[in-house]
C-alpha positions as CSV (number, residue, x, y, z in Angstrom):
1,M,63.6,24.2,59.4
2,D,61.7,21.7,57.3
3,V,64.4,21.0,54.7
4,D,65.7,17.7,53.4
5,L,67.5,17.8,50.1
6,V,68.4,14.1,50.2
7,N,64.9,12.8,50.6
8,L,64.1,12.1,46.9
9,D,60.3,12.0,47.6
10,N,60.6,15.7,48.2
11,F,61.3,16.1,44.5
12,T,58.3,14.4,43.0
13,D,55.5,17.0,43.5
14,G,56.9,20.0,41.6
15,V,56.4,22.2,44.7
16,T,58.4,21.1,47.6
17,P,61.9,21.7,46.1
18,W,61.1,25.4,45.5
19,R,59.7,25.8,49.0
20,M,62.9,24.3,50.4
21,F,65.1,26.5,48.3
22,H,63.2,29.6,49.3
23,T,63.6,28.6,53.0
24,L,67.3,28.1,52.6
25,R,68.0,31.3,50.7
26,H,66.2,33.3,53.4
27,N,67.4,31.5,56.5
28,D,70.6,29.5,55.8
29,P,72.0,30.0,52.3
30,V,75.1,28.0,53.0
31,Y,73.4,25.0,54.7
32,W,75.0,21.8,56.0
33,Q,72.8,19.0,54.7
34,P,73.4,15.7,56.6
35,E,73.4,12.5,54.6
36,P,72.8,8.9,55.6
37,E,75.9,6.9,56.3
38,P,78.3,6.1,54.8
39,S,78.1,9.5,53.0
40,S,79.4,12.5,54.9
41,G,76.9,15.3,54.1
42,F,77.4,18.4,52.0
43,W,77.1,22.2,52.0
44,A,74.0,23.3,50.0
45,I,74.7,26.6,48.2
46,T,71.4,28.3,47.3
47,K,72.3,32.0,46.5
48,H,73.0,33.1,42.9
49,A,76.2,35.0,43.9
50,D,77.7,32.1,45.8
51,V,76.9,29.6,42.9
52,V,78.7,32.0,40.5
53,R,81.7,32.4,42.8
54,I,82.1,28.6,43.2
55,S,81.7,28.1,39.4
56,K,84.5,30.5,38.7
57,D,87.0,29.4,41.4
58,T,88.2,26.0,40.4
59,E,91.4,26.4,42.4
60,T,89.3,26.4,45.6
61,F,86.3,24.3,44.5
62,T,87.4,21.4,42.3
63,S,85.4,19.1,40.0
64,A,88.1,16.5,40.1
65,K,86.7,14.7,43.1
66,F,83.4,14.2,41.3
67,V,80.4,16.4,40.4
68,N,77.5,14.2,41.7
69,L,76.6,13.6,45.4
70,E,77.9,10.1,45.3
71,E,81.1,9.7,47.2
72,V,83.8,7.9,45.2
73,D,87.3,6.8,45.9
74,D,90.4,7.6,43.8
75,D,90.2,4.3,41.9
76,Q,86.5,5.0,40.9
77,I,87.4,8.5,39.8
78,A,90.2,7.3,37.6
79,I,87.8,4.8,35.9
80,R,84.7,7.0,35.7
81,A,86.0,10.5,35.1
82,S,84.7,12.4,32.1
83,M,85.7,15.9,31.3
84,L,83.1,17.0,33.9
85,E,85.3,15.6,36.6
86,M,88.4,17.4,35.4
87,D,89.9,20.9,35.8
88,G,92.8,22.7,34.2
89,L,94.7,21.8,31.1
90,R,93.2,18.3,30.5
91,H,89.7,19.6,30.9
92,R,90.3,22.4,28.4
93,A,91.9,19.9,26.0
94,L,89.0,17.5,26.1
95,R,86.4,20.3,25.8
96,G,88.4,21.7,22.9
97,L,88.0,18.5,20.9
98,L,84.3,19.3,20.2
99,Q,84.2,23.0,21.0
100,R,83.8,24.1,17.4
101,Q,81.1,21.4,16.7
102,F,79.0,23.2,19.3
103,G,79.9,26.7,18.3
104,P,77.8,29.2,16.2
105,T,79.5,28.5,12.9
106,V,78.4,24.8,13.0
107,I,75.2,25.1,14.9
108,N,73.8,27.8,12.6
109,Q,74.3,25.3,9.7
110,Y,71.8,23.0,11.4
111,A,69.0,25.6,11.4
112,E,67.2,24.2,8.2
113,F,67.5,20.6,9.5
114,L,66.2,21.6,12.9
115,R,63.3,23.5,11.4
116,G,62.3,20.5,9.2
117,L,62.7,18.1,12.1
118,T,60.5,20.3,14.3
119,V,57.7,20.5,11.8
120,R,57.8,16.7,11.2
121,T,57.8,16.0,14.9
122,L,54.9,18.3,15.6
123,D,52.9,17.1,12.5
124,A,53.2,13.5,13.7
125,A,52.2,14.3,17.3
126,F,49.3,16.7,16.6
127,A,47.8,14.3,14.1
128,K,47.0,12.0,17.0
129,G,44.9,14.5,18.9
130,R,45.8,13.1,22.3
131,F,49.4,12.3,23.1
132,D,52.1,12.3,25.6
133,F,54.1,15.5,24.9
134,V,57.2,14.0,26.5
135,A,57.3,10.9,24.3
136,E,56.1,12.4,21.1
137,V,57.8,15.8,21.1
138,A,60.2,16.7,24.0
139,A,62.1,13.4,23.9
140,D,61.8,12.6,20.2
141,F,63.1,16.0,18.9
142,P,66.5,16.4,20.7
143,I,67.3,12.7,20.4
144,N,66.9,13.0,16.6
145,V,69.2,16.0,16.7
146,L,71.7,13.9,18.7
147,A,71.4,11.1,16.1
148,R,72.3,13.6,13.4
149,L,75.3,14.9,15.3
150,L,76.6,11.3,16.0
151,D,75.6,10.2,12.5
152,V,73.7,7.2,13.6
153,P,70.4,5.8,12.2
154,E,67.1,7.3,13.2
155,S,66.0,3.8,14.1
156,D,68.5,3.9,17.0
157,T,66.9,6.9,18.7
158,R,64.5,4.9,20.9
159,Q,67.4,2.9,22.3
160,L,69.3,6.2,23.0
161,I,66.3,7.5,24.9
162,D,66.0,4.3,26.9
163,W,69.7,4.4,27.9
164,G,69.4,8.0,29.0
165,N,66.3,7.2,31.1
166,R,67.9,4.3,32.8
167,I,71.2,6.1,33.5
168,I,69.9,9.5,34.7
169,G,66.9,7.9,36.3
170,N,69.1,5.8,38.5
171,T,67.1,6.8,41.6
172,D,63.6,6.3,40.1
173,P,62.1,2.8,40.2
174,D,60.3,3.4,37.0
175,Y,63.6,3.8,35.1
176,A,66.5,2.3,36.9
177,D,67.8,-1.2,36.3
178,V,69.4,-1.0,39.7
179,L,68.5,1.8,42.2
180,L,71.4,3.9,43.4
181,G,72.1,3.2,47.0
182,S,70.7,-0.4,46.9
183,A,73.0,-3.3,47.9
184,E,73.0,-4.4,44.3
185,S,74.3,-1.1,43.0
186,D,77.7,-1.7,44.6
187,R,78.3,-4.3,41.9
188,Y,78.3,-1.4,39.4
189,R,80.4,1.0,41.5
190,D,82.9,1.5,38.7
191,L,80.2,2.5,36.1
192,P,78.8,6.0,35.5
193,F,75.8,6.5,37.8
194,R,76.3,2.9,38.9
195,S,74.0,2.0,36.0
196,P,74.4,-1.3,34.1
197,A,73.0,0.6,31.1
198,S,76.4,2.3,30.8
199,L,77.8,-1.0,29.6
200,E,75.4,-1.0,26.7
201,V,76.3,2.6,25.8
202,F,80.0,1.8,25.9
203,A,79.5,-1.2,23.6
204,Y,77.5,0.9,21.1
205,G,80.0,3.7,21.2
206,R,83.0,1.4,20.7
207,E,81.4,-0.1,17.6
208,L,80.9,3.4,16.2
209,A,84.5,4.2,17.0
210,R,85.7,1.1,15.2
211,Q,83.8,2.1,12.1
212,R,84.9,5.8,12.2
213,R,88.6,5.4,13.2
214,G,90.9,6.6,10.4
215,V,87.9,7.8,8.3
216,S,87.4,11.5,7.7
217,G,84.1,12.7,9.1
218,A,82.5,15.8,10.7
219,D,80.3,13.8,13.1
220,L,81.1,13.9,16.9
221,V,82.4,10.3,17.0
222,S,84.8,10.8,14.1
223,K,86.2,13.9,15.8
224,L,86.7,12.0,19.1
225,V,88.5,9.1,17.5
226,N,90.6,10.9,14.9
227,D,91.5,14.3,16.4
228,T,94.2,14.8,19.1
229,P,93.4,17.0,22.1
230,R,95.4,20.3,22.4
231,D,97.5,18.9,25.2
232,G,98.9,16.2,22.8
233,V,97.5,13.3,24.8
234,P,95.2,11.1,22.7
235,L,92.0,9.8,24.2
236,S,92.4,6.5,25.9
237,A,89.7,3.8,25.4
238,R,88.3,4.8,28.8
239,D,88.3,8.5,27.9
240,F,86.3,7.7,24.8
241,D,83.8,5.6,26.7
242,N,83.1,8.3,29.2
243,Y,83.0,11.1,26.7
244,F,80.6,9.2,24.4
245,L,78.3,8.4,27.4
246,L,78.3,12.0,28.4
247,L,77.2,13.0,24.9
248,V,74.4,10.5,24.9
249,V,73.1,11.5,28.3
250,A,73.6,15.3,28.2
251,G,72.6,15.6,24.6
252,N,69.2,14.2,25.3
253,E,68.0,14.5,28.9
254,T,68.5,18.2,29.6
255,T,66.9,19.7,26.5
256,R,64.1,17.2,26.7
257,H,63.2,18.3,30.2
258,A,63.7,22.0,29.4
259,I,61.2,21.7,26.5
260,T,58.7,19.8,28.7
261,H,58.9,22.3,31.5
262,A,58.4,25.2,29.1
263,M,55.3,23.6,27.5
264,L,53.8,22.9,31.0
265,A,54.5,26.4,32.1
266,L,52.7,27.8,29.0
267,L,49.7,25.5,29.5
268,Q,49.5,26.6,33.1
269,H,49.9,30.3,32.2
270,P,47.8,30.8,29.1
271,A,48.2,34.6,29.2
272,Q,52.0,34.1,28.6
273,L,51.3,31.7,25.7
274,A,49.0,34.4,24.2
275,K,51.8,37.0,24.5
276,L,54.1,34.7,22.4
277,S,51.3,34.0,19.9
278,D,50.7,37.7,19.5
279,D,54.3,38.6,19.2
280,P,56.6,35.8,18.1
281,S,59.6,38.1,18.3
282,L,59.5,37.5,22.1
283,I,60.4,33.8,21.7
284,P,64.2,34.1,21.9
285,G,63.9,36.0,25.2
286,A,61.2,33.6,26.3
287,V,63.7,30.7,25.8
288,E,65.8,32.2,28.6
289,E,62.8,32.3,30.9
290,F,62.0,28.7,30.0
291,L,65.6,27.8,31.0
292,R,65.4,29.7,34.3
293,W,61.9,28.6,35.2
294,G,62.4,24.9,34.4
295,T,66.1,24.5,35.4
296,P,66.5,20.9,34.1
297,V,69.5,20.1,36.4
298,Y,69.0,20.9,40.0
299,H,72.6,20.8,41.1
300,F,76.2,20.0,40.5
301,R,78.8,19.4,43.1
302,R,82.3,20.6,43.8
303,T,84.8,19.7,46.5
304,A,86.7,22.2,48.6
305,V,90.4,22.0,48.0
306,R,91.3,24.1,51.1
307,D,89.6,25.6,54.1
308,V,87.5,28.6,53.0
309,E,84.8,30.9,54.4
310,L,81.6,31.2,52.5
311,G,78.4,33.0,53.6
312,G,79.7,33.1,57.2
313,K,80.3,29.4,57.3
314,Q,83.7,27.6,57.6
315,I,84.0,25.1,54.8
316,K,86.8,22.5,55.4
317,A,89.1,21.0,52.8
318,G,87.4,17.9,51.4
319,D,83.9,19.0,52.1
320,K,81.3,18.5,49.4
321,V,79.9,21.8,48.1
322,V,76.7,21.6,46.1
323,M,75.5,24.4,43.8
324,W,71.7,24.3,43.6
325,Y,71.0,25.9,40.2
326,G,67.3,25.7,40.7
327,S,67.5,27.8,43.8
328,A,69.9,30.3,42.3
329,N,67.5,30.8,39.4
330,R,64.8,32.0,41.9
331,D,67.1,34.3,43.9
332,E,65.2,37.5,44.7
333,E,68.4,39.5,44.8
334,V,68.9,38.8,41.0
335,F,65.4,38.3,39.5
336,D,62.4,40.5,39.9
337,D,59.4,38.6,41.2
338,P,61.3,35.3,40.6
339,D,58.3,33.0,41.3
340,T,56.4,34.5,38.4
341,F,56.7,32.9,35.0
342,D,57.2,35.9,32.6
343,V,58.1,35.4,29.0
344,T,58.8,39.1,28.6
345,R,61.5,39.1,31.4
346,T,64.6,41.0,30.3
347,R,66.7,40.8,33.5
348,N,67.5,37.1,33.3
349,D,70.9,36.2,34.5
350,H,70.1,32.5,35.0
351,V,72.7,29.9,35.8
352,T,71.1,26.9,34.0
353,F,74.2,26.3,31.9
354,G,76.6,27.2,34.6
355,K,78.0,30.7,34.9
356,G,81.4,32.2,34.3
357,G,83.5,29.2,34.9
358,P,85.3,26.7,32.6
359,H,82.5,24.1,33.0
360,V,79.8,26.2,31.4
361,C,77.6,23.9,29.3
362,L,79.3,23.0,26.0
363,G,75.9,22.4,24.4
364,G,74.2,25.6,25.6
365,L,74.0,27.2,22.1
366,L,72.6,24.0,20.6
367,A,70.0,23.8,23.4
368,R,68.9,27.4,22.9
369,T,68.7,27.0,19.2
370,E,66.6,23.8,19.5
371,M,64.2,25.4,21.9
372,R,63.9,28.6,19.9
373,I,63.0,26.8,16.7
374,M,60.7,24.3,18.6
375,F,58.6,27.1,20.1
376,E,58.6,29.2,16.9
377,E,56.8,26.3,15.3
378,L,54.9,25.1,18.4
379,V,53.3,28.4,19.7
380,P,51.1,28.9,16.6
381,R,49.7,25.4,17.0
382,A,49.3,25.5,20.8
383,A,46.1,27.5,21.1
384,G,43.5,25.1,22.6
385,M,46.1,22.6,23.8
386,R,45.2,21.4,27.3
387,L,46.4,19.0,29.9
388,T,44.5,15.8,30.2
389,G,46.1,14.1,33.2
390,D,48.7,14.0,35.9
391,V,52.3,15.2,35.4
392,P,54.5,12.6,37.1
393,R,58.1,13.8,38.0
394,V,61.3,11.9,38.0
395,R,62.3,10.8,41.5
396,S,65.6,12.6,41.6
397,N,67.3,15.5,43.3
398,F,69.7,15.8,40.3
399,V,67.6,16.0,37.2
400,N,64.4,18.1,37.3
401,G,62.5,15.8,35.0
402,I,59.0,15.2,33.9
403,K,58.0,11.6,32.9
404,E,54.7,12.3,31.1
405,L,52.8,15.4,29.9
406,P,49.4,14.1,28.6
407,V,47.8,16.7,26.3
408,E,45.0,17.0,23.9
409,V,44.9,19.3,20.8
410,G,42.4,20.0,18.0
411,R,43.1,17.9,14.9
412,R,44.5,19.9,12.1
């Protein structure tokens, strides 16, 4: 079986990952993937039902041993853990700190701001005629939203993008300061993603915290430094560092790549773009198809707490168990004709934001709202837009990222 989920070169052509996922779903949906030493290998979970089961069952499959493929010891976990690497009461308490800020009452208040930002972003890009859609639209738009949520100057957005690239792109030589797995990366073993860029994010966040502490404010930083979690345990300095870094990375990278994949899909399927142009009421449903089709995060990991049977395989306590969202989103048992991009799809139970468990994406509503407004404004302008070059991918089996999307449009 020609499958290797740890060879990152398999994730750079936009085709091989989906072929491997298809092979696994049909031949070995709970597949033991060996890893080079000193890592131990992992179970690759590729069926939708199994991904949902694992997401819900935190007593059997814990996040507390880390959620990426990297194997870390207890000391590293204690230093690096964000709320992603927690279960139970403490996880709920940390999540609850910002839950309202990402809920419908607050997010709906941003609609006018998001609409204005979208128009401004598209006006600036389309005026150029030829541009990189990633740099000018897909990355620029969500990072400006994040800047608003953090209440930081617009002039800082390029730096926030750079940090996200360097941290999430830690396996791509075009982005990484230090490649994950290199001898040098061990110097940074106690930093998120083993990226030295994390130190810069920490320093930036700490200065914001210093300015906001004791000052009433509705921004995310003010909430983190001035509000007490529901469990009564204040955030430590380390908790704040890791929470802030999570906001910077997650608040930018995932929505950026989802928007890019959606635009690429529409350019490659002009009949689908025409449907949205003819009937804009389809756009909210189309956003769900964008999220399914372009799944911006390939996987998250859990660790088995006890021996358990799954898909006929015996998983041992301590084994890494990896949920491949990209594969679950193409599961033929859940999606009709899953390898077809269909903006009118109504049966669309995708797992892009997680499914049914306590770790469902906190920013899911914000991402959906950003994407809906973006394409409500973009679709009427997109007629005649065309690709003008190659579409390089991020060398990663974690983030399903596109580096550049060169396009040309008619000047308005």
